[in-house]
C-alpha positions as CSV (number, residue, x, y, z in Angstrom):
1,X,-1.2,-44.7,-21.1
2,X,-0.1,-41.5,-19.9
3,X,-3.3,-39.2,-18.5
4,X,-4.3,-36.6,-20.7
5,X,-2.8,-33.1,-19.2
6,X,-5.5,-30.6,-18.0
7,X,-5.7,-27.9,-15.5
8,X,-8.3,-27.5,-12.6
9,X,-11.6,-26.0,-13.8
10,X,-11.6,-22.2,-13.0
11,X,-8.1,-21.5,-13.8
12,X,-6.1,-20.6,-17.1
13,X,-2.9,-20.7,-18.9
14,X,-1.9,-17.1,-20.4
15,X,0.2,-17.0,-23.6
16,X,2.4,-14.3,-24.4
17,X,-0.2,-11.7,-25.8
18,X,-2.6,-12.4,-23.2
19,X,0.2,-11.7,-20.5
20,X,1.0,-8.3,-22.1
21,X,-2.4,-7.3,-22.4
22,X,-3.0,-8.2,-18.7
23,X,0.2,-6.3,-17.7
24,X,-1.1,-3.1,-19.8
25,X,-4.0,-3.3,-17.5
26,X,-1.9,-3.7,-14.4
27,X,0.3,-0.9,-15.3
28,X,-2.6,1.6,-16.0
29,X,-4.2,0.8,-12.8
30,X,-1.2,1.0,-11.0
31,X,-0.1,4.4,-12.3
32,X,-3.2,5.7,-10.9
33,X,-2.8,4.1,-7.6
34,X,0.6,6.1,-7.3
35,X,-0.6,9.1,-8.4
36,X,-3.1,9.3,-5.5
37,X,-0.5,8.5,-3.2
38,X,-0.9,4.7,-2.3
39,X,2.2,2.6,-1.6
40,X,2.5,-1.1,-2.6
41,X,2.1,-4.2,-0.7
42,X,2.0,-7.7,-1.0
43,X,0.8,-10.5,1.4
44,X,1.3,-14.2,1.4
45,X,-1.0,-16.6,-0.8
46,X,-2.1,-18.5,2.3
47,X,-3.6,-17.4,5.4
48,X,-4.7,-19.0,8.5
49,X,-8.2,-20.1,8.2
50,X,-8.9,-18.4,11.6
51,X,-8.0,-15.2,10.0
52,X,-10.3,-15.8,6.7
53,X,-13.3,-17.1,8.3
54,X,-16.6,-15.3,9.5
55,X,-15.1,-12.4,7.4
56,X,-17.3,-13.1,4.4
57,X,-20.4,-14.4,5.4
58,X,-21.5,-18.3,5.5
59,X,-21.8,-18.4,1.6
60,X,-17.8,-16.7,1.5
61,X,-16.9,-19.4,4.2
62,X,-18.1,-22.0,1.9
63,X,-16.0,-20.9,-0.9
64,X,-12.5,-20.8,1.0
65,X,-10.2,-23.2,-0.7
66,X,-8.6,-25.1,2.4
67,X,-4.8,-26.3,2.5
68,X,-4.3,-29.8,3.7
69,X,-2.0,-29.9,6.9
70,X,1.4,-31.3,6.2
71,X,2.2,-34.7,8.0
72,X,0.0,-37.2,9.1
73,X,-3.0,-35.2,10.0
74,X,-5.3,-38.5,10.4
75,X,-2.9,-39.9,12.9
76,X,-3.2,-36.6,14.9
77,X,-7.2,-36.6,14.2
78,X,-7.1,-40.3,15.8
79,X,-5.2,-39.1,18.9
80,X,-7.9,-36.4,19.6
81,X,-10.6,-39.0,19.2
82,X,-8.6,-41.4,21.6
83,X,-8.2,-38.7,24.2
84,X,-12.0,-37.9,23.7
85,X,-13.2,-41.1,24.4
86,X,-15.3,-41.6,27.3
87,X,-16.4,-38.2,27.1
88,X,-20.2,-38.6,26.2
89,X,-21.2,-35.5,25.0
90,X,-17.9,-35.4,22.7
91,X,-18.5,-39.0,21.5
92,X,-22.2,-38.5,20.8
93,X,-22.2,-34.9,19.5
94,X,-18.9,-34.1,17.8
95,X,-17.0,-37.2,16.8
96,X,-17.1,-38.8,13.3
97,X,-19.2,-41.8,13.5
98,X,-18.0,-45.2,12.5
99,X,-19.8,-45.4,9.3
100,X,-18.0,-42.3,7.9
101,X,-20.9,-39.9,7.9
102,X,-19.7,-36.4,9.6
103,X,-22.1,-33.8,10.8
104,X,-21.8,-29.9,10.6
105,X,-20.5,-29.9,14.1
106,X,-18.0,-32.6,13.6
107,X,-16.6,-30.6,10.6
108,X,-15.8,-27.8,12.7
109,X,-14.3,-29.4,15.4
110,X,-12.3,-31.6,13.2
111,X,-11.0,-29.0,10.5
112,X,-8.2,-27.8,12.7
113,X,-6.5,-31.4,12.6
114,X,-7.1,-31.6,8.7
115,X,-6.6,-28.0,7.4
116,X,-5.4,-25.0,9.2
117,X,-4.3,-22.6,6.2
118,X,-6.5,-21.7,3.1
119,X,-5.8,-19.5,0.1
120,X,-6.9,-15.8,0.5
121,X,-10.5,-15.2,-0.5
122,X,-9.6,-11.2,-1.1
123,X,-7.0,-8.6,-0.4
124,X,-8.6,-6.7,2.1
125,X,-8.8,-9.1,5.2
126,X,-5.1,-9.9,4.7
127,X,-4.5,-6.2,4.7
128,X,-6.5,-5.7,7.9
129,X,-4.5,-8.5,9.4
130,X,-1.1,-6.7,8.3
131,X,-2.2,-3.6,9.6
132,X,-2.7,-4.9,13.2
133,X,0.7,-6.7,13.3
134,X,2.2,-3.7,11.9
135,X,0.6,-1.1,13.8
136,X,3.7,0.4,15.5
137,X,5.7,0.7,12.2
138,X,2.9,2.2,9.8
139,X,1.9,6.1,9.7
140,X,-2.0,6.5,9.8
141,X,-3.7,7.2,7.5
142,X,-2.1,4.4,5.7
143,X,-2.5,4.1,1.9
144,X,-1.6,0.8,0.4
145,X,-2.3,-0.7,-3.0
146,X,-2.0,-4.4,-3.8
147,X,-2.3,-6.4,-6.8
148,X,-2.1,-10.3,-6.6
149,X,-4.4,-13.3,-7.1
150,X,-7.1,-14.7,-4.7
151,X,-8.7,-17.9,-5.0
152,X,-12.5,-18.9,-4.5
153,X,-14.0,-22.1,-4.9
154,X,-16.7,-21.0,-7.0
155,X,-18.7,-22.4,-9.9
156,X,-16.7,-21.3,-12.8
157,X,-18.7,-19.5,-15.6
158,X,-18.1,-16.6,-17.8
159,X,-16.5,-13.6,-16.0
160,X,-16.0,-15.7,-13.1
161,X,-12.8,-17.9,-12.2
162,X,-11.6,-19.8,-9.2
163,X,-8.2,-18.1,-9.7
164,X,-8.4,-14.5,-10.4
165,X,-6.6,-11.3,-9.8
166,X,-7.6,-8.1,-7.8
167,X,-6.1,-4.7,-7.6
168,X,-6.9,-2.9,-4.4
169,X,-6.6,0.5,-2.9
170,X,-7.2,1.0,0.7
171,X,-6.9,3.7,3.0
172,X,-7.1,2.9,6.6
173,X,-7.0,5.2,10.0
174,X,-9.0,7.8,8.5
175,X,-12.8,8.6,8.7
176,X,-12.8,11.3,6.4
177,X,-15.4,10.7,3.5
178,X,-13.0,12.5,1.2
179,X,-11.3,9.2,1.1
180,X,-14.5,7.5,-0.6
181,X,-14.4,10.6,-3.3
182,X,-11.0,10.1,-4.4
183,X,-11.5,6.2,-4.8
184,X,-14.6,7.0,-6.9
185,X,-12.5,9.4,-9.0
186,X,-9.7,6.9,-9.1
187,X,-12.2,4.6,-10.5
188,X,-13.2,7.0,-13.0
189,X,-9.6,7.8,-14.2
190,X,-8.7,4.4,-14.5
191,X,-11.3,3.3,-16.7
192,X,-11.0,6.5,-18.9
193,X,-7.6,5.5,-19.5
194,X,-8.4,1.8,-20.3
195,X,-11.2,3.4,-22.8
196,X,-14.1,1.4,-20.8
197,X,-17.3,3.2,-20.4
198,X,-18.5,2.3,-17.2
199,X,-21.3,3.2,-14.4
200,X,-20.3,3.9,-11.0
201,X,-23.0,2.9,-8.5
202,X,-22.9,3.8,-4.8
203,X,-25.1,3.2,-1.9
204,X,-24.6,2.9,1.8
205,X,-24.9,0.0,4.2
206,X,-26.2,2.2,6.9
207,X,-29.3,2.7,4.6
208,X,-29.8,-1.0,4.5
209,X,-29.3,-1.6,8.3
210,X,-32.0,1.2,8.5
211,X,-34.3,-0.5,6.3
212,X,-34.0,-3.8,8.3
213,X,-34.9,-1.3,11.3
214,X,-37.8,0.4,9.7
215,X,-39.5,-2.8,8.7
216,X,-39.2,-4.3,12.3
217,X,-36.4,-7.1,11.1
218,X,-33.2,-5.9,12.5
219,X,-32.3,-9.4,13.3
220,X,-32.8,-10.3,9.5
221,X,-30.1,-7.7,8.4
222,X,-27.9,-10.3,6.7
223,X,-30.7,-12.4,5.0
224,X,-32.0,-8.9,3.7
225,X,-28.6,-7.9,2.3
226,X,-27.7,-11.5,0.9
227,X,-31.1,-11.2,-1.0
228,X,-30.7,-7.6,-2.3
229,X,-27.3,-8.6,-3.4
230,X,-28.6,-11.3,-5.5
231,X,-31.4,-8.7,-7.4
232,X,-29.5,-8.4,-10.5
233,X,-29.5,-12.0,-11.1
234,X,-32.8,-13.1,-9.7
235,X,-35.0,-10.2,-10.4
236,X,-37.6,-8.8,-8.5
237,X,-39.6,-12.0,-8.4
238,X,-36.9,-13.7,-7.2
239,X,-36.0,-11.5,-4.5
240,X,-39.9,-11.7,-3.4
241,X,-39.2,-15.7,-3.2
242,X,-35.9,-15.1,-1.0
243,X,-37.6,-12.7,1.3
244,X,-40.5,-14.9,1.9
245,X,-38.0,-18.0,2.5
246,X,-36.1,-15.7,4.9
247,X,-39.3,-15.0,6.7
248,X,-40.2,-11.5,5.9
249,X,-44.3,-10.8,6.0
250,X,-45.9,-9.1,2.9
251,X,-46.1,-5.8,4.9
252,X,-42.1,-5.8,5.1
253,X,-41.7,-6.9,1.6
254,X,-43.8,-3.9,0.6
255,X,-41.7,-1.8,2.2
256,X,-38.5,-3.3,0.9
257,X,-39.8,-2.6,-2.8
258,X,-40.8,0.9,-2.0
259,X,-37.2,1.2,-0.9
260,X,-35.8,0.0,-4.0
261,X,-38.0,2.2,-6.1
262,X,-36.1,5.3,-4.9
263,X,-33.3,5.1,-7.0
264,X,-35.7,5.6,-10.1
265,X,-36.8,9.3,-8.1
266,X,-35.1,12.4,-9.7
267,X,-33.9,13.5,-6.4
268,X,-32.9,10.3,-4.7
269,X,-31.2,12.0,-1.5
270,X,-34.5,14.0,-0.7
271,X,-36.7,11.1,-1.2
272,X,-34.4,9.1,1.0
273,X,-34.4,11.7,3.8
274,X,-38.2,11.5,3.9
275,X,-38.2,7.7,3.7
276,X,-35.8,7.4,6.4
277,X,-37.2,10.6,8.7
278,X,-38.0,8.3,11.7
279,X,-34.6,6.2,11.7
280,X,-31.5,8.1,12.7
281,X,-29.0,5.6,11.1
282,X,-30.8,6.2,7.7
283,X,-30.4,9.7,7.8
284,X,-26.7,9.3,8.8
285,X,-26.2,7.2,5.8
286,X,-28.2,9.9,3.4
287,X,-26.2,12.6,4.8
288,X,-22.8,10.6,4.1
289,X,-23.8,9.9,0.8
290,X,-24.5,13.9,0.1
291,X,-20.8,14.7,1.4
292,X,-19.6,12.0,-0.7
293,X,-21.3,13.7,-4.0
294,X,-20.2,17.1,-2.8
295,X,-16.7,16.2,-2.8
296,X,-17.0,14.1,-5.9
297,X,-18.6,17.0,-8.1
298,X,-15.4,19.1,-6.8
299,X,-13.2,16.2,-8.4
300,X,-15.2,15.9,-11.3
301,X,-15.7,12.6,-13.0
302,X,-16.3,11.8,-16.9
303,X,-18.2,8.8,-16.0
304,X,-21.7,8.6,-14.6
305,X,-21.7,8.2,-10.8
306,X,-25.3,7.7,-9.4
307,X,-26.9,6.3,-6.1
308,X,-28.4,3.0,-6.3
309,X,-30.2,1.9,-3.2
310,X,-30.7,-2.0,-4.9
311,X,-26.8,-2.0,-4.1
312,X,-26.0,-4.3,-1.4
313,X,-22.4,-6.0,-1.7
314,X,-22.8,-9.2,0.1
315,X,-19.3,-9.0,2.4
316,X,-20.3,-8.6,6.1
317,X,-17.5,-6.3,6.7
318,X,-18.7,-3.3,5.1
319,X,-20.4,-0.9,7.4
320,X,-20.8,2.6,5.3
321,X,-20.4,3.6,1.7
322,X,-20.4,0.8,-0.7
323,X,-19.5,1.2,-4.4
324,X,-19.5,-1.0,-7.6
325,X,-18.3,-0.4,-11.4
326,X,-20.3,-1.9,-14.1
327,X,-19.1,-1.8,-17.8
328,X,-21.5,0.1,-20.0
329,X,-20.7,-1.4,-23.3
330,X,-20.1,-4.9,-25.1
331,X,-21.9,-8.2,-25.5
332,X,-22.1,-8.4,-21.7
333,X,-21.4,-5.8,-18.9
334,X,-20.4,-7.2,-15.7
335,X,-19.5,-5.6,-12.3
336,X,-15.5,-4.9,-12.9
337,X,-15.0,-3.2,-9.4
338,X,-16.1,-2.7,-6.0
339,X,-15.5,-1.8,-2.5
340,X,-16.7,0.2,0.6
341,X,-16.0,1.4,4.1
342,X,-15.2,-0.8,6.8
343,X,-15.1,0.4,10.4
344,X,-14.6,-2.8,12.5
345,X,-12.4,-5.0,10.5
346,X,-9.1,-4.5,12.1
347,X,-11.3,-4.8,15.6
348,X,-11.6,-8.4,14.9
349,X,-7.6,-8.6,14.9
350,X,-7.2,-6.8,18.2
351,X,-7.2,-3.2,16.9
352,X,-10.7,-1.4,17.5
353,X,-11.7,1.9,16.3
354,X,-9.6,2.1,13.0
355,X,-12.0,2.9,10.1
356,X,-11.0,2.0,6.8
357,X,-12.2,2.4,3.2
358,X,-11.1,0.7,-0.3
359,X,-11.8,-0.5,-3.9
360,X,-11.0,-3.5,-6.1
361,X,-10.6,-3.7,-9.7
362,X,-11.1,-7.1,-11.3
363,X,-8.5,-7.5,-13.6
364,X,-9.8,-10.8,-15.2
365,X,-13.1,-9.0,-15.8
366,X,-11.7,-5.9,-17.2
367,X,-9.4,-8.4,-19.5
368,X,-12.8,-9.7,-20.8
369,X,-14.6,-6.5,-21.5
370,X,-11.4,-5.1,-23.3
371,X,-11.3,-8.2,-25.4
372,X,-14.9,-8.1,-26.2
373,X,-14.6,-4.4,-27.0
374,X,-11.2,-4.8,-28.9
375,X,-9.8,-2.0,-26.6
376,X,-6.3,-3.2,-26.5
377,X,-3.3,-1.4,-28.3
378,X,-2.3,-3.1,-31.4
379,X,1.5,-2.7,-30.2
380,X,0.9,-5.5,-27.5
381,X,0.9,-7.9,-30.1
382,X,4.7,-7.5,-30.8
383,X,7.5,-9.5,-29.3
384,X,9.8,-7.6,-27.2
385,X,12.7,-9.0,-29.7
386,X,13.6,-6.1,-32.4
387,X,16.4,-7.9,-34.1
388,X,17.1,-11.3,-35.1
389,X,20.6,-12.4,-36.2
390,X,20.3,-15.4,-39.0
391,X,23.5,-17.2,-40.4
392,X,24.5,-20.2,-42.5
393,X,26.9,-22.2,-40.5
394,X,28.8,-22.8,-36.9
395,X,31.3,-19.8,-38.0
396,X,28.6,-17.4,-38.9
397,X,26.3,-18.5,-35.9
398,X,29.3,-17.4,-33.6
399,X,30.0,-14.2,-35.4
400,X,26.0,-13.5,-35.0
401,X,26.5,-14.0,-31.2
402,X,29.0,-11.5,-30.7
403,X,27.2,-8.9,-32.7
404,X,24.0,-9.9,-30.8
405,X,25.9,-9.3,-27.3
406,X,26.8,-5.8,-28.6
407,X,23.3,-4.8,-29.4
408,X,21.8,-6.0,-26.1
409,X,24.4,-4.0,-24.3
410,X,23.1,-1.0,-26.2
411,X,19.4,-2.0,-24.6
412,X,18.4,-3.5,-27.6
413,X,16.2,-6.7,-27.5
414,X,18.0,-9.1,-29.8
415,X,18.0,-12.9,-30.5
416,X,20.3,-15.0,-32.5
417,X,18.4,-17.8,-34.2
418,X,19.6,-20.8,-32.1
419,X,19.8,-23.8,-34.8
420,X,22.3,-24.2,-37.3
421,X,20.6,-24.3,-40.6
422,X,21.4,-23.0,-44.6
423,X,17.8,-22.3,-44.7
424,X,17.5,-18.5,-44.2
425,X,13.8,-18.7,-45.1
426,X,13.0,-20.8,-41.8
427,X,15.0,-17.9,-39.8
428,X,13.0,-15.4,-41.2
429,X,9.7,-17.2,-41.1
430,X,10.6,-17.4,-37.3
431,X,11.1,-13.9,-37.2
432,X,7.8,-13.1,-39.1
433,X,5.8,-15.1,-36.9
434,X,7.1,-13.7,-33.7
435,X,6.6,-10.1,-35.1
436,X,10.5,-9.5,-35.1
437,X,10.7,-6.3,-37.3
438,X,14.3,-6.4,-37.9
439,X,16.7,-9.2,-39.5
440,X,20.6,-9.1,-40.0
441,X,21.7,-12.1,-42.5
442,X,25.3,-12.9,-41.7
443,X,27.4,-15.0,-43.9
444,X,31.1,-15.5,-45.0
445,X,31.3,-12.0,-46.6
446,X,29.8,-10.2,-44.2
447,X,32.1,-11.6,-41.6
448,X,35.3,-10.5,-43.8
449,X,34.0,-7.2,-44.7
450,X,32.4,-6.0,-41.6
451,X,29.4,-4.6,-43.7
452,X,26.0,-6.1,-42.7
453,X,22.4,-5.6,-44.3
454,X,19.7,-5.1,-41.9
455,X,16.4,-5.8,-43.5
456,X,13.2,-4.1,-42.2
457,X,10.6,-7.3,-42.3
458,X,7.7,-5.0,-42.1
459,X,8.2,-3.5,-45.5
460,X,11.0,-5.4,-47.0
461,X,13.3,-2.2,-47.2
462,X,17.1,-3.0,-46.6
463,X,20.1,-0.9,-45.5
464,X,23.6,-1.3,-45.6
465,X,25.4,-0.8,-41.9
466,X,28.6,-1.3,-40.1
467,X,28.6,-3.4,-37.1
468,X,28.3,-0.5,-34.6
469,X,25.1,1.0,-36.9
470,X,23.2,-2.2,-36.7
471,X,21.4,-1.5,-33.6
472,X,20.9,2.2,-34.1
473,X,17.6,3.9,-35.3
474,X,15.6,0.8,-34.1
């Protein structure tokens, strides 16, 4: 018995209507990218694991999809084991034991023998790698947009997939905060075009680093941001549990909660300056936010842009401003975009002191929101084919094919019903189900006279036309 066909969890097939709708979103976002001077770029679906690991935090590393090496990788691993035989430290500490159990250290050492490559986790790290590899060919500041799928071994759920598309815009080689303001405006403009009401939240990682300093826990910056990044899921009670597990004492926790409450203040920037009066890095972060808002006000946005100090965004390469976009309407209101400033990402690949900033649109979540709100244009349901030629037998089918060729030569999307059948009703049913508006029925009389009837299937009206007129006024 044949196995039931299926696809991996967290992946999907897309029918024609879904593809048209996705293209509508992609084209809308792309128009905004182009308007603001960004150029297209594409990178491979796979990267070396050494490129990907260590950029997204421990949790991100665990979500990387790894690709098995080609060839007999177990043979290579066995050769390594044989070479290590007699080295007590390797034998006892690193090598897989005979019972098949492998420690964490074993996995790290043996992984290159099994998998050297992985599917990309995001588009930013591959972009940084590209910049470093092509530093002598590109002009800085370098503005690129990229619209491609990424993969994460996450638990599939509503709005969260293992294969999904990101639409990124990044500018690298400039420290100007005007870039942040323009990227925020690009968010605002794109979502206005898509008719999605959103809130654009902004914070600065310098504030979070300063918070860690203020509570005398600079060594716990990463667990602090990880806990804050989950705040919208865990709530304040869950945050307190996470902070306690990470070793924060009650005094530190109280200061964290005081900091988080600042977002509710009427004058957030003023309160932040007071809170970080004794922490220079915090004041730098506040001043950067103030400058960004000054530029944003000049550009004028239609959607609300606000400071949210609870915003953490878990990716470890962010160093400055961070931004997140949340849908404001519908049955669920997910994050549908995010990004931030990164100062050290290219340095990891050997090109230090090159600052960058970028944003990302989550195509799949945007689709879910637009479907929920019924925002897709109605005309996307129509098939691209505008004209169907129907026939009764082989002779009329051949005649239809020649007429169809002329229509296509005049840039009209047209089809000939492929099978020979005298059942015209079946052919018209095909047109109706595929939303083909016009049909021309060709019989022997039409072949002899050169006069044809084009029927408008949307309203039933008919018009008599010559061969040259069949594809006009469509």
